[in-house]
N, C-alpha and C positions, 0 to 999 in steps of 0.2 A: 450426387444430388445437388441442386442448386439451393443454397440456403439464403432465404430472404425474400421480400416482397418485391416484385419487379415494379419499375415506374420509369417515368422518363423525367429527365432534367434538361433545360433549354439554355444553350449558349448564343448568343445574339451574333448577327452579321451586322457590321457598321457600314453603311452607304458612305464611300469616301467623298460622294458630291455633295451631301448634305449633313453627314455627321449623325443621323438618325438611324435607329434600328429599321433594317428593312425585312428581316425575317430571322428565325432561330434553327438551329439543329437540335434533333432530339437526341439525348445520348442517354444510354441504358444505365441504371443504377438499381442496386438491390438495398431495399430498407431493413437494415438488422433489427433484431427484437429491442436492442437497447435505443434504436431510434437513429442510429447514424447510417449515413449512405456510404456505399462502395461501389466502385466500378464494375461494370459487367466485362469490361476488355480483358481481364486475364482468363476469364472463362473462355472466351472465344480464342485465345491464343493457346490455350492448353489443350493439346491433341486428346487428351484423356477425357474431355468433356463429350457426351454422346451428340451426334449429329442431332437426334431428333429433340433432345432437351434444348439445344442451342436455337432450333427454328422455333420451338414453341415459345422459349424466352423472348426472341427477337419479336416475334408477332404480339406478345403481351406488352412490351415496351412500346411498340409502335401503335398499337390500341389505346395503351393509356395516353401517349401524345395527342393522337387524333380526338379523343373524348374530352380533352380539355383545351383544344386548340380555338374553340368559339370563344374563350377568354382573352384571345389576343386580338391586336387592332386588326381590322378587315383588310387591310393593304399588305399584310405581313404575308411572307412564305415560309413554309415549313420544310426542311431539309431532312429527309429519312434514308438511313443507309440500307443498300439492298447488296446482299452477297450474289454473286452471279453464279456460284456453285448451286444455291437453291433453286436460283430462277431455270438453270439447266434440268432439273429435275422435274419441271412441269412439263405436262402433256400439251401437245401443239393446240387442241382444242379446249384446254382447261382453263376455267374463269381464273382471273389473276386474283389471288388472295388480297393483295394490296388494294386494287381497286374496289374489291368488295367491303374491305375495311371503310375505305373512304365514304362509299354510298351508306354505309351503316351508320356513319357518324355525321352524314351531312356536310362533309367537306368538299369544296369545289377543287377538282383535280389542278385547276390553273393556279392554284395556292401551293402546290406541292413540287418539291424538286427531289427527284430519287437520285441519290448518290452511289454510282457504282463502285463497290470497294473490291479491292483484291484484283489479281489477275488471271483466277482459275475460271473454270466453267466453259462451256460448248459456246464458240463464238456465233454460230448461226443462230441457235437457239436464244442467244442473249439479244442480237440483233432483232429476232422478231417481237421478243417480249418489250424490248425499248420502244420499238415501233407502235405497240399498242399502248403502252403509257402515252406516248407522244400523241397518239390519236384522241386518247381520252382528255387532253388538254395539259398533261404535266409536263415538266421541264425534265431534262436529263443533264446530271453532273458527272465528272469522273473525278474519283477522289486519289489522292496521293499521286497527282500527274507530276512525271519525272522520275518516278521511283525505278522504272524499269523500261527498257527499249521497247518492249512489246505493247506499252502504252499507246505508242504513235499508230501503230495498226488498229488499236481500239478508237481511237480519236477518228481514224477515217471511216471505220465501220459504222460507228454509232452517231457520227456527227453532232458530239453534245451541245448544250446551251451553255454550260459552265463547266471550267475546269478548275479543281482545286490543287495548287501546287504541293507536292509533298513537303510536309513539314520540316523533315530533317534535312532535306536539300535546301529548302528556301532560308532556314534558320543558318546555315552554312554559308550560303551565298550572301546573306547580308554582311558578313565578315569581310567580303571582298574575296580576291582571287579568281581563279578559273570557273568555279561553280557559280560565282557572280554573273559571268559572261552566258553561262549555260541557260540559267533562270530568266535573264533576260532576253536571250534567243527563244526561250519557249514561250514567254510572255508575248513576244512579238508574233510568233507564230498563231498564238490563240486570237490575237487581235484580227489577223488578217483572215481567219477562218470565221471570225463572228461570233467566237465564245467571249464570255465575260471570264475575269480570272478572280478568284479568292484566293486570298493569303492568309492561311490558317497557322496558329501558333505564333501570332504577333505578340512577344512578351516585353519587348524594350521600344524605346523611341527608336533607336537605329534600326530596328527590323520594321517599325512602320514606315521609316523615311524610304528603306528598299521597297516596301511593298508599292508605296506611292510612285516610286520611280519605274517600277515594273508596270504600271498602269493598272492595279488592281481596282475592281469595281467595288469590290466587298473586303473587309477586313475581320479577323475572327481571332480573339486570344485573351490572355490574361492581362495584358495591358488595359483591357476594359472590363473584362468580365469572366468569371468563371461560369460553368454550366450550375443553374439553379432551380428549383422546383416552379418558383413563381416568376411569371413574366415581368421583365423591366418596363419601366415606362418607355415610350417611344423616343424621347428627346433626353434620355437619363445621360448620354454621352456625348451631346451635341457640343456643350461648352468646353470639356476637356479635348474632344476631337478638334474643334477650331483652333485652341491653343496649339495643340501638336501640329496642325496643318500650318498654321501661321509660321511656326518656328522652323518646318521643313522648307517653305517658299522663301524664308529670309535666309536660309542657307543656301538654297539654289540661287538666290540673287547675288549673294557674295562669291559664288564660285563664276557666277556669269559675269561678275565685276572684274574677277581675276583674268577672264577670258578676254574681256575688252581691254584691259591694261596690257595684256600680253600682245593683243591685236596691234596696239600702238607701238609696242617695243618692236614687234615684227618688222613694222614699216620701216623703222630706223634701221634695224639689222638688212633688210632686203637692200636699201640704199648703199650701206658700206659695202656689202658683198657685191652688188651688181657694179658700184664703181671698180671694185678690184677687178671683177670679172671682164667689164668692158677694156680695160687696159691691158688685159693679159699679162699681169705682172706675176712673178714667179711665187711660189708659196711662200716664200720666206718674207715676203712684202706683205702677207697678210697679218694684221694684228691679233694679238689674245683678245677675245671678245668677253671679259669678265663680266660684264654688264648683262650677259644673257646667258645665265647659268643652265637655263633649260635647253640649250641648242646641243643636239646630240650629233648631227651631220648635216652636210649641204652637198648638192650636186646638181648638173645640168642636165637638161634633156631637149631634144629637138622637138618640134611639133607633132611629129609622130610617136611620142613616148620614147623614143630610144634614148638611153643615157650616154651622154657625150663626154664626160668627164669622170673621174674616180670619186667615190666618197670622201669628202673630207671631214676629219675628225679631230679634235684636239684631245691629245693623249699625252700624259706625263710631260707637262710643259712644252708642248710643242705640236704643230700640225702633221698629222699623217695622212697620206692618201692611199685609200683601199682600192685597188684596181679590181677587185673579182666581179664587180657589175657592169664595168664598161660593156657597152653594146646590148645590156639587157631591156627589153621593151616593157615599159609599164602601163601602157595605153588601157590595158583591160581594168586596172585597179579603179575603183569608184572615184576617189579623189582626182583622178586624171582626167577622166571625161567630164566631171564637174568643172574643173579648170578649162577645158576646152569650151564647154558651153557657157560659162560665165566669166571667164578671165580674159578671153580672146579679144573681144572688141573693146572694152575699156581699161584694158590691161591693170585690173584691178586685183588686190592682193585676195586671195580666198583661202580657206582653211577647210581641212576635213574634219569629218567625226573622228571621235577617239577610236582607237583600235588596237590590238596587241600585236606588236611586232614578232613574226615567226622566228626570227634570228636571235634578237636579244631578248625576247619574253618580255619587253617593257610595254606599258601604255603609252601611245604616240599619237601626235597629231602632225599632219603634213600640211605645210603652207606652201604656196606657190604663187608665183608672177611671171607674166612674160616680159621680157625684156630684148634689147637689140633688134628694134623695129618688128617686134613679135615673132622672131626667128627662134630664139631660144627661151627656156623656161628654167627658172631658178626655184629649186624644191629644197625646203629646210624640214627636217625632223625634228619634232620637238619632244622633249620628255613630259607627258601629261600626268604624271604621279602627283604634282603638286595641286593639280586642279581636281 
């Protein structure tokens, strides 16, 4: 038996372009006899809770949210969770209960986002129902994106308008490491398919910074507000968000400043190494380069991308030649054809994007410049951790 009165509380989505509230998610709560509110989440996670009771509870919460949504500003959207397990039980010709609820409360479907939760349900039936939601004017979101590999199949099948990053994956990624690369890749994929990204579970300034770095259109989390019964004012978080965004931009400018300083130093290093390479002096004639602590290795390639020299690295107070990559061709790597496109005519120094080196597992940048009348290319791998 479900103990308490079902109702909806609302947690806002902050638009990262304006700092204003763009919409809210309806989250189920139970009001106890003493007046306190408890989450319905544990009931949905408990396999002992009867499915019929959960469906009734879900519709009661949704009905409560829709009955009060006229109190919200007219440009807000309302996000409603939708379980694919229940969608799959609907008959092909059956009227959709959620659309009937919208009509009953006079809510324009264009103001609604249906969040598809979980990974279960019949995929074909789910696609059919989602198409009917979309035909009515509603938008579709996939919740907990990144939580399972099958989500990719679901994205292709449903073509959602919005992807909500899995909260646990997002929070882990904000700490850095491999999960950071995964989430950034997911965000790039979403951008290329025309989806907006929502980062939920934003609880710290560092997590907000990571959400902005991923290009999130909206952010949601305790850094701004917990879910509550009443609606916040649209501009409630504008000042707070502006201060946080300004701090983020200041941080990115500082990082950019470091990169520009490194680029100047790279010009000096390129001159030293090219002069050494032009004279074909022995390795013993190459000085220790203490002024460039981020230098990992350097090597030469021909114009076709084939490595002509060993990797030269400073190890234990001496230069060491690593011959393993002689004759390897790197023309397929993005930084190399960028060099060919941008650096050949003007002999300018070019710098790759940051990447994770597969051999050393380090974050790297690769700088390159043609010399020797454009016949040879000097490449420098840089430790990007400090950036």
